[in-house]
C-alpha positions as CSV (number, residue, x, y, z in Angstrom):
1,M,0.0,0.0,0.0
2,A,1.4,3.5,-1.0
3,R,2.1,5.9,1.8
4,P,0.0,9.0,1.8
5,D,1.6,12.1,0.4
6,S,3.1,14.3,3.1
7,T,1.6,17.5,1.4
8,T,-1.9,15.9,1.4
9,T,-1.6,14.9,5.1
10,L,-0.4,18.4,6.0
11,R,-3.3,20.0,4.2
12,T,-5.8,17.6,5.9
13,T,-4.3,18.5,9.3
14,I,-4.5,22.2,8.7
15,A,-8.1,21.9,7.6
16,A,-9.0,19.9,10.7
17,L,-7.4,22.6,13.0
18,V,-9.2,25.4,11.2
19,V,-12.6,23.6,11.6
20,A,-11.8,22.9,15.3
21,L,-10.9,26.6,15.9
22,A,-14.1,27.8,14.1
23,L,-16.5,25.4,15.8
24,G,-15.0,25.3,19.3
25,P,-16.5,28.6,20.6
26,A,-19.9,27.9,19.0
27,L,-20.1,24.4,20.6
28,A,-19.0,25.8,24.0
29,G,-21.6,28.5,23.8
30,A,-24.4,26.0,22.9
31,H,-23.3,23.8,25.8
32,V,-23.5,26.7,28.3
33,G,-26.9,27.7,27.0
34,T,-28.2,24.2,27.4
35,V,-26.9,23.8,30.9
36,G,-28.1,27.3,32.0
37,A,-31.7,26.9,30.6
38,G,-34.3,26.7,33.3
39,A,-31.9,27.3,36.2
40,G,-33.5,29.5,38.9
41,D,-36.9,29.5,37.2
42,D,-39.7,30.2,39.7
43,V,-42.3,27.5,39.9
44,A,-45.8,29.0,40.4
45,P,-48.2,27.2,42.8
46,G,-50.9,25.0,41.2
47,P,-54.5,26.3,41.0
48,D,-55.6,24.2,44.0
49,E,-52.6,25.1,46.2
50,P,-53.3,27.8,48.8
51,T,-51.2,31.0,49.0
52,L,-50.7,33.2,52.0
53,A,-50.3,36.8,50.9
54,V,-49.7,40.2,52.6
55,A,-51.1,43.1,50.6
56,D,-48.9,46.0,49.4
57,A,-49.5,49.3,51.1
58,T,-48.5,53.0,51.0
59,V,-48.1,55.4,53.9
60,A,-46.7,58.8,54.5
61,P,-43.9,59.4,57.0
62,D,-45.2,59.7,60.6
63,E,-48.5,58.2,59.6
64,T,-49.9,54.6,59.9
65,T,-51.8,52.2,57.7
66,E,-53.1,48.7,57.8
67,T,-52.4,45.7,55.6
68,T,-54.2,42.3,55.5
69,L,-52.9,38.7,55.6
70,T,-55.0,36.5,53.4
71,L,-55.1,32.8,52.7
72,S,-56.2,32.3,49.0
73,S,-58.1,29.0,49.5
74,V,-58.5,26.1,51.9
75,P,-59.4,23.1,49.9
76,T,-59.7,20.8,52.9
77,G,-60.8,23.4,55.5
78,L,-58.8,25.3,58.2
79,S,-58.5,24.4,61.8
80,G,-55.7,26.7,62.9
81,F,-52.7,28.8,61.8
82,N,-49.5,30.4,63.1
83,V,-47.9,32.9,60.8
84,T,-45.5,35.9,61.1
85,V,-44.9,39.0,59.1
86,T,-41.6,40.9,59.2
87,V,-40.5,44.3,57.9
88,T,-36.9,44.2,56.6
89,D,-35.9,47.7,57.6
90,T,-37.2,49.3,60.8
91,E,-35.6,52.6,59.9
92,T,-38.1,52.9,57.0
93,A,-41.2,51.4,58.7
94,T,-42.2,49.5,61.9
95,I,-45.1,47.3,62.9
96,T,-47.1,49.0,65.8
97,D,-50.1,46.7,66.1
98,A,-51.7,43.5,64.9
99,A,-55.1,41.9,65.1
100,L,-56.8,38.6,64.2
101,A,-59.7,38.6,61.7
102,E,-63.2,38.2,63.1
103,P,-63.8,34.4,62.8
104,F,-60.6,33.7,64.8
105,P,-60.5,34.2,68.5
106,A,-57.5,35.1,70.6
107,I,-56.3,32.1,72.5
108,G,-54.2,33.1,75.5
109,D,-51.6,35.9,75.5
110,G,-49.6,34.4,72.6
111,S,-52.2,34.8,69.9
112,V,-50.9,38.2,68.8
113,I,-47.3,39.2,69.5
114,V,-45.7,42.4,68.2
115,A,-41.9,42.6,68.6
116,D,-40.6,45.4,70.9
117,D,-38.5,46.9,68.1
118,G,-41.5,46.7,65.7
119,D,-39.8,44.5,63.1
120,S,-42.3,41.6,63.3
121,A,-45.8,40.5,64.4
122,R,-47.1,36.9,65.0
123,L,-50.7,35.9,64.5
124,K,-51.9,32.6,66.0
125,S,-55.4,31.2,66.3
126,A,-57.8,28.3,65.6
127,D,-61.2,28.0,63.9
128,L,-63.0,26.8,67.0
129,D,-66.5,27.4,65.5
130,D,-65.9,25.9,62.1
131,A,-66.5,29.2,60.5
132,V,-64.2,28.2,57.6
133,G,-65.1,25.0,55.6
134,P,-63.5,23.0,52.9
135,G,-63.3,24.9,49.6
136,D,-63.7,28.4,51.2
137,G,-61.5,31.3,50.2
138,P,-60.0,33.7,50.2
139,V,-59.8,33.8,54.0
140,A,-58.5,36.8,55.9
141,L,-56.4,35.7,58.9
142,G,-55.6,39.1,60.4
143,S,-54.0,42.5,59.8
144,V,-51.0,44.5,60.9
145,T,-50.6,48.2,61.5
146,L,-47.6,49.8,59.9
147,A,-46.0,53.1,60.8
148,G,-43.9,55.1,58.2
149,E,-40.6,56.3,59.6
150,T,-38.7,57.7,56.6
151,A,-39.3,57.8,52.9
152,G,-38.4,54.6,51.1
153,T,-39.6,51.1,50.4
154,V,-39.5,48.1,52.7
155,D,-40.4,44.4,52.1
156,L,-43.1,42.6,54.2
157,V,-41.9,39.1,54.5
158,L,-44.2,36.2,55.5
159,S,-43.1,33.1,57.5
160,V,-45.6,30.2,57.7
161,E,-44.9,28.4,61.0
162,Q,-48.0,26.2,60.8
163,V,-51.3,25.9,58.9
164,D,-53.6,22.9,59.5
165,D,-56.8,21.7,57.7
166,D,-59.9,20.4,59.3
167,D,-58.4,16.9,59.6
168,G,-55.4,18.2,61.4
169,S,-53.1,17.6,58.4
170,R,-50.4,20.2,57.7
171,L,-51.0,22.6,54.8
172,D,-48.0,24.2,53.1
173,P,-49.2,27.4,51.5
174,A,-46.8,29.4,49.3
175,A,-45.8,32.8,50.7
176,D,-46.5,35.9,48.7
177,D,-44.5,38.7,50.3
178,G,-45.7,42.4,50.1
179,Q,-44.1,45.8,50.0
180,L,-44.7,49.0,51.9
181,T,-44.0,52.3,50.2
182,V,-43.3,55.2,52.6
183,G,-43.8,58.7,51.1
184,D,-42.8,58.7,47.4
185,G,-40.6,55.7,47.9
186,T,-37.4,57.5,47.2
187,T,-34.5,58.0,49.7
188,T,-32.1,60.9,49.6
189,T,-28.5,60.1,50.2
190,A,-25.5,62.5,50.0
191,T,-23.2,61.9,47.1
192,A,-19.5,62.6,47.8
193,T,-17.5,64.3,45.1
194,P,-14.7,62.0,44.0
195,T,-11.2,63.4,44.4
196,P,-8.9,62.8,41.4
197,A,-6.0,60.6,42.2
198,P,-2.6,62.2,41.8
199,T,-0.5,61.0,38.9
200,T,3.0,59.9,39.5
201,D,4.2,59.8,35.9
202,R,6.3,62.7,34.8
203,P,5.5,64.4,31.5
204,G,7.1,62.7,28.6
205,T,7.8,59.5,30.6
206,P,6.2,56.4,28.9
207,S,4.2,54.1,31.2
208,A,4.6,50.4,31.4
209,T,1.7,49.9,29.0
210,D,3.5,52.1,26.4
211,A,6.7,50.2,26.4
212,P,7.5,48.8,22.9
213,G,7.6,45.1,22.4
214,T,5.2,44.3,25.3
215,T,2.3,41.8,24.6
216,P,-0.9,41.8,26.6
217,A,-1.2,38.8,28.8
218,P,-4.1,36.4,28.1
219,T,-7.2,37.4,29.9
220,K,-10.4,35.8,30.9
221,T,-13.8,37.2,32.0
222,T,-16.6,35.6,33.8
223,D,-20.1,35.7,32.2
224,D,-23.2,36.4,34.3
225,D,-24.0,32.7,34.4
226,G,-20.7,31.9,36.0
227,T,-19.0,30.5,32.9
228,V,-15.5,31.6,31.9
229,A,-15.2,33.2,28.5
230,L,-12.0,33.9,26.7
231,G,-11.1,37.5,25.8
232,V,-8.7,38.8,23.2
233,G,-5.8,37.2,25.0
234,G,-7.7,33.9,25.0
235,A,-8.1,34.0,21.3
236,G,-4.4,34.6,20.9
237,G,-3.8,31.6,23.1
238,L,-5.9,29.4,20.7
239,L,-4.0,30.6,17.7
240,T,-0.7,29.9,19.5
241,V,-1.8,26.3,20.2
242,A,-2.7,25.9,16.6
243,A,0.6,27.2,15.4
244,L,2.5,24.9,17.8
245,A,0.5,22.0,16.5
246,L,1.4,22.9,12.9
247,V,5.1,23.1,13.8
248,L,5.0,19.7,15.4
249,V,3.2,18.2,12.4
250,V,5.8,19.7,9.9
251,G,8.7,18.7,12.1
252,S,7.5,15.1,12.3
253,R,7.0,14.9,8.5
254,R,10.5,16.2,7.9
255,S,12.1,13.8,10.3
């Protein structure tokens, strides 16, 4: 069998390297896109799954307003609940009071608890009179009174400690947090004027980046999805690898 011509083999090798360099970034990008698809997507509750929500509200500084905690549905009834609402920034707003909705009585001193610093309120009660039945909803559990402190916005975060149906089984409602806007919702902060940094280079003195014969080092950047992408220096690195491969091929053919 005749040995393949060295020129033909060299051309085939060059063509393969060119195709690899051309398709490599595209294939890498396609792989990243496939892996990243669907990551972090929110899963909405089904139509029959209950949701506990606290309504958004607006209040002026030094004024108060009320917002309601509502359970969207109770497919198997409601026997009791223990939930907490928290404000994330007490410098913007605080909770000054809380109350249970009419069907639910206070049971002992722990039914309604407002934190001393006004950052949270807990509502806990039971449906002793079977006022709420299977399939009812929406059901108001109670309300909290909010006081505006300074202009801005603050999140109202819900924590579901326990919600039970009529059979005593645990329900797991999704939490739909709310937001309180105080005033126009904007905060005023002082902006410092930046001081220009002194320069140490003397006029006419070239900097290190201006020195002739220097070559930028390969760089890499990180995309928003956490993958590493090659920059200009990275492309140069690929070309260098290709050139070295060609030298090795040519050298092996000559020897």
